[in-house]
N, C-alpha and C positions, 0 to 999 in steps of 0.2 A: 160236411161243403156242398152244397145243392148241385155241382157241376159233377158231381163223380155218384151223387145218390139221390133218390129222391127225397129223403127224409135223414133225417140225424140219426144214424145207428145206434146209437146210446140215449134217445131219447126215450121213457117213460110214459104213459099216459095206459092209468090200469081204466078208461073210461071205454078204450078199446080197445081192452086185450083179449087174446086168444079168437080175432075173429079168422072165417077163413080169407081162403082169396077173393080178391074184390076188386071191381077197377080202381079205388081209392090205394088198396094193399096187393099187391097183383101174388106175392106169397103169401098174404096173411098177416098178422099180428102174434108174437108169444102171449108168454105168461102176464107180459108187464107192459104190454102194448106196444110193443118196437117193431117195429115194419121190419120183419123176413125180409124181403129181398133186399131192404137199405145194409145189413146185417152180412147175407151170405157176399155182397160186394166187396164189405169191409173187413170179411172173414178170408175171402182171394189174394190181397194186400199180404197181410198176414201168413197164411200159410206158401203161397210162393215165394214171400221175402226167407222166411225161414227154409226151406226147401233149395233156396238159390244160397241162400249164405253158409248152412250146414253144409254142403255138399261141396262148397269151396274151400269153405276149412278143414275136411274132411280128405280131400282129393290133396291137397298142400303138403298136410302133412303125413299123409299115408305115399303119395309121391317120393318126396327127400327119403324116408323109410323102407320104401324097397327097394329104391334106387339102391344106396347106401348097401342095402344088406344082398344084393346081385354082386353090385361091382369089389364091395369087400370079401364076402365071401365069407369063409371057415366058421370062428366061433361070431364073429358081428355076426354072419348072415342066420347064425344058430340064433344066436339070444335075442333077436328082431323078431323072428318068425314065430319061435314057440311064445314069443308073447301074444301076437295076433293070433295063432291056432286056440291062446286058451282065452282069449275074448271072444274068437268064432265061433266057441263052444258052448257059449251064454246067447240065447234068444234076445237078437237084437232089443224088444223092446221091452225085456225084463233088466235088460242092464241098463236102458236109459230110466229105469224108474229109478232100479238102484241108484244111480249115478243124481238122479233129480231130488231123492231122500237127501242125499248127501247135501248137493247144491241149494237145495229149497226151492221156491216154487219161481214161475216167472216165465216169459218169452225168450228172453235171454238166456236164461240155464238150459230151457228145453233146446236151443239151438247148440250149445256146448254139449248137451247131452248126446244127443240124435248127432254131432257129428262123431265126436267120439267115439262112439259105438261101429259107424259104419269104417273108418278107417284099414282096418284088416282088407277089404276086398280090395280097397283102392291100392295096402302094400302089395298083397299080391299078385294083384294084377302087370303091380309095375316091375316087381322081382320077374314075374315068369317071361315078361314079353322082351325084359334086357339081358336073363339070361342066356336066350337066345342067339343074341346078337354082341352080347360085349368081347368077343373072340374072334368078331368078324377082322377082315383085311383094313379097311378103314377107320375101326377104331385102333388098332397095333398101330398105325399111321400114325393116329393121332399120338400115341406114345413117342414115338423116336423122335414126332416135333417138338416136342415137351410141353406138349397142353397137360396143365394140371387134372388132377382127378375132378372138380369142380370142373371143369369147361369139358372134360371128355362127357360126363356124366350129362349138361343140359346143355351144351351146345353139338352134341356127336351124337348123343343114345339118345335122350331122349324125343328131340324130334322125333325120331324114326318108331318110334311107338305108341305116338299120340291117338291112335285108331281105334284101338281094344279102351283106351282111357274115355276119351270125349263119350263114346259109348255107354259104358258104364257110369259114368256122370249122369248122362241124361237119364239112364234109368234108376238111378239112384235120385233123383229130385221125386221121381214117384212115393219111392220108398219112405223119404224125407214127411211128404206131402201127408204120409198114412199114417205114421210114428209123430208127428207132430200133434194131428185128430186124434192119437190113441192117448196122447199125454194128457190133450183137451180134454177127453171123453172122461177122464180117472179126476179132472181136475187142478192138474199140477202142471198143466201148458199157463195159456193167455191168463190174465187173472179180470176177474167184474170189473168195468161193465163194457171191456173191450169185447170185441166180436171177434170168435177163431170155430169154424165149421165143428171139431169136433167136441169143444163145448158148448156151442148149439144143441147135439146131439145129445149129449149127455142130461144138460138142463130140461130137455123135450121129453127124453124116455118116459116123466113121468103122468103124461099126457097122449101119449101113444093111440087110444082107442077114443078119447076125446079130442084132440088134434090133430091127426098123424100127419100134418101137414107142414108141423112144426119137423119132423124131422125125415120128411121127404124132401123139400130142396137142397138143406145141407149135405144131403148125402148123395144127392145126384150131384150137387158141385164136385165131390171128392170123385166121386165114380168117374166123372166127364175129365177131371185134370190128370188122376191117375192114369186112367186110358188112354189121354192125350201125348203123355210122356213118354207113356208105353209104347205105344207106335212110331212116334219120333224117333225112340230107342232103337224101334228094330227096324227102320228106313234107315237111320244112319250107319246102322251095321252093316244091309245090306249094298250099302253105297259104298263102303269103307274096303268090304270082302266081299263081293259078289257071290265067290263060291260057296257061301254062307245062304244061299240060297235053296228054298228046294221047291 
């Protein structure tokens, strides 16, 4: 669509392949003659969509598991958190690759894989935050008033532990973008001819000396995006907890 990018990101024209940055193609063209600037823009939508959806997926499941573990305690807490510990003992990207091998290739499978590997982080944050307040007076008052366990967890406890969850979710988007790029680089993420930053890097590595700009611009896009969300997360952490400022 011309309103989003100057060229069709998937249109190939071998007559202009591997052209360096110019007025016509400000980021140059790739090995198939596709406009890199248009593909970087298209890749932005893919990477951010995966990041937000994967984080929302992980946050939802992780919050529920962490809340149940903290509120119930005992054997329930032990089972849930030991499962989370097992998942956290495996590096995120390795676990994501293993899940992709089981689920198959594709960006939808990447969302599921990236979301699943980050569930333990949110579960542990929610559990730790809830453990510190679940025995507070207002929670005991809610129990005496006859509130159900679900009402106590989601109405009285979770709203008071949102700050660390929001901060971690913001930082988690940058991690999801990196994992998406890593899977794309390995050829497990978005499938051709769709554009995605990691896939662009993977295809351009063969031309690193002949056409280095093919790697530079997708790499810059990843760097800026990850840095932006990290800075946003740090800013939110300082806003929610001024004591954490150095």
